[in-house]
N, C-alpha and C positions, 0 to 999 in steps of 0.2 A: 608871634607878636604878643599874644596874651601872656605867655610865660614871662616875657620881659617886664610885665607889670607886677609880677608876684615878688614878694619879699624873699630874702634868702631863707628865712625861717619857714615860710609857707612851702617853698620848693623842697626844703629838707623834710618837712612833715609828709609831703606827698611821696617822696622817695622812700621814706621809712615805711609808710603804708604799703608801697609797692614791694619793698623788700620783704616785709612780713608776709604778704600774700605769696610771693615766690617761695619763701621758706616753707610755708604750709603745703606747697606743692612739691616739696623736696627739690627745689631748684635753687642752687646757690650761685649768686652772681656778686662779685665784688663791686660795691658802689662807692663812688666818691661824692660825699655830701658837701654842699656849699658851706663856707665858714659863716657862722651866725654870731653876730656881736652879742656878747653877754650883757644882759641888762641888770641893773641893780635891783635886787629882790627885797621888797619890804616885808618885814615880819612884825608881829605884835610884840610889845615889850612885856616883861613879866608883870609889871603893874597893871597893864591893860588886860592881860589874861586873867589876873586875879579879880579885876572888876567884873569881867564877863562871867567868871565862875560863880561869884557871889550872887549875881543877879539871876543867872539862868538856873541855878540849883534850887531857887525858891519860886520860879515862875510857874504859872499854869498855862502859859502860851507855848505850844509846841514849836511855833515858828522861831521863838527866841531860843528855846532849848536846842534847836537844830544847829545854831551857831556853835554851841559847845560840842555837840556831837561831831561836827565837822572838824573842830580843833583837835579831836582825838581819833579821827579816821582819815582825814585828807580827802574827803569826797569832793568831786567837782559839782558845781551848782546844778548842772543838768541831771546828774546822777541823784542828787539829793531831792530835786523836785519830782523825779520819777519814782521815788521809793514808795512802796506800799507795805502795809504791815506783814503781808505774806513774805516779803523779802527780808524781814528781820526775825531771826530765830533767837528768841531770848533764852531758850533752854540751852542751846549750844553756844550762845553768846557770839553770834556772827551775823554780819549783814551780807546778803547775796546781791552783788551788783550784776544785773543782767540786762539793764535797759538804761536809756538816756533820753533826755528831751532835747531835740534839736530844732533849729529854725531853717526852713526850706522855702524855696520859691513856690507860691501857690498858683501862679499864673505865668506860663511860659512867655506870654507876650508882654508881660510887665515885670521887669527885673526887680522892682522895688516892692512888689506885692509879695509878702511872705506869710507863713503860718508856722506854728509850732506843732510838733507831733512826737509821739513816743517812738523811739527807734532802738535798734540794738547798738551797743557801743561801737565806736569807730574801729577798734582793734580787738583782736582775740584776747590780748592780755588785759584789756579793760574789763572783761568778764571775769570777776574774781570774788573771793570771800574776804571780808575784812573783820577781824576780831573786834569785839566790843569790850572796852575797858570794864573790869568787874564792877567798879564803883558806880557806873552809869546804868547798870541793869535795873536796879530798883526804881530809878527815876523813869526809865522807859516803860516799865510795867505800869506805872501810874497813868501814862498817856495812851496805853495800848487800846486799839480799836479792832473792828472786824478785819479779816485778812485782805479784803479787796479795797479797803480804805487807804487813801493816800496819806502819807505821814503829815505833810504840811497843811493840807486842807481839811483833814478829818472828814472827808467826803469821798464820793466816787469819781471825782474829777481832780485833775492835777493843777498845780499852780505854775504858770509859765515862769521860766527863769528870770525874765526881765521884771516881772511883778514882784518876785521874791527878792530880787536884788534891790529894788526900791525900798521894800520893807527893811531889809538888812541895813542899808545906809541910814535910814531914819532911826532905827533902833540903836545903832552905834553912835549916832549924833546925840541921842538922849543920854547915852552913857559917857558922853564927852570923849568918844573915840571916833576920830574923823579921818577922811581922806584915804581909806583903805579899800581896795578892790576886794571882792569876795574871794578871789584866788589867794589873797593874803592868808586866809585861814589855812589853806592847803600848804602854802609855803611855810607857815609857822609850824604846822604839824611835822613836816619833813625835817625842818631844821632842829626842832626840839627832839625828834626821834633820834637823829644822829648824835646830838649833844648828850643824850641819856644812854647812849651805847648801842642803839639798834644797828645791826649790820646792814651794809648797803644793799645786799641782795634782797633781804627781807623787806626793806623799805621800798625798793623798786617794785616788788610784787604787790605790796599793799597799795601803792600809788597807781598801779596799772600801767606802768611804763613799758614800752616795747623792748627796752634793753637797759641794763645796768648803766651803760654809758650815758644815757639821757639823765638818769638820776645823778650820776657823778658830775656831769657838766652843769647841772642846775644848782646843786646844793653843796658839794664838797668845798667849794671856794668860799662859802660863807660860814664856815665852822673854824675860823682861825683861833678863836678862844679855846675851843676844845683841843685843837692840835697843840697849842702852847701848853695846855694843862698836861697833856700826855708827855710832851718833851721834858717837862720839869719833873716827871716821875723818875727819869734816868739819873742815878746817883753820881755825884762827883766824889770819888773815893777819898781824895785828899782832905775833904771837909768832914769826913766821918770820924 
């Protein structure tokens, strides 16, 4: 009865996790996943990205700069909030994703009572290394703190995702960029990566997806402009 209340996407996510666990145990079972209706994915415009870049590249507020970092890494908000400086290797130019901040029930007798905590990522593939764009290294070095310091708070305590989301929405309103979920930054990163020629396998690994199919289902259908560009590269010999 409880399963009947779950959405198709939620059921599919559960089955994907189960399948990942079984594969880790060398058990291969063919699963049929429920059909999930594709949603329209919002992404930032080039003008909006330009506004964000101009502001964040001159800010002294790491919370603002983190929006640009997300635009070039595709981090989930829980992963960003869990980042400590020991997870950021500026010499190797890589971010190690090994933890996530999640919200869980804090009282079994009260379903509505919850708390946030640092946990391991929900899938094996979410534990990953993400390269840092070369041009961002010097900016990150200017913010760098002690290794146990959390990136967003510059202290030994993390910022809960809901609190950072509130900051993000207010910051974007100040930039006259409104009505975007934080996940839009991740969608924008993925879409731009494909548009600039990143192969789908590499993108899938960077995003921490459990399979290339998830990446394909989410993003390939919104790169029509790129597909048209590639089609027009094929010559019509009679016009040469």
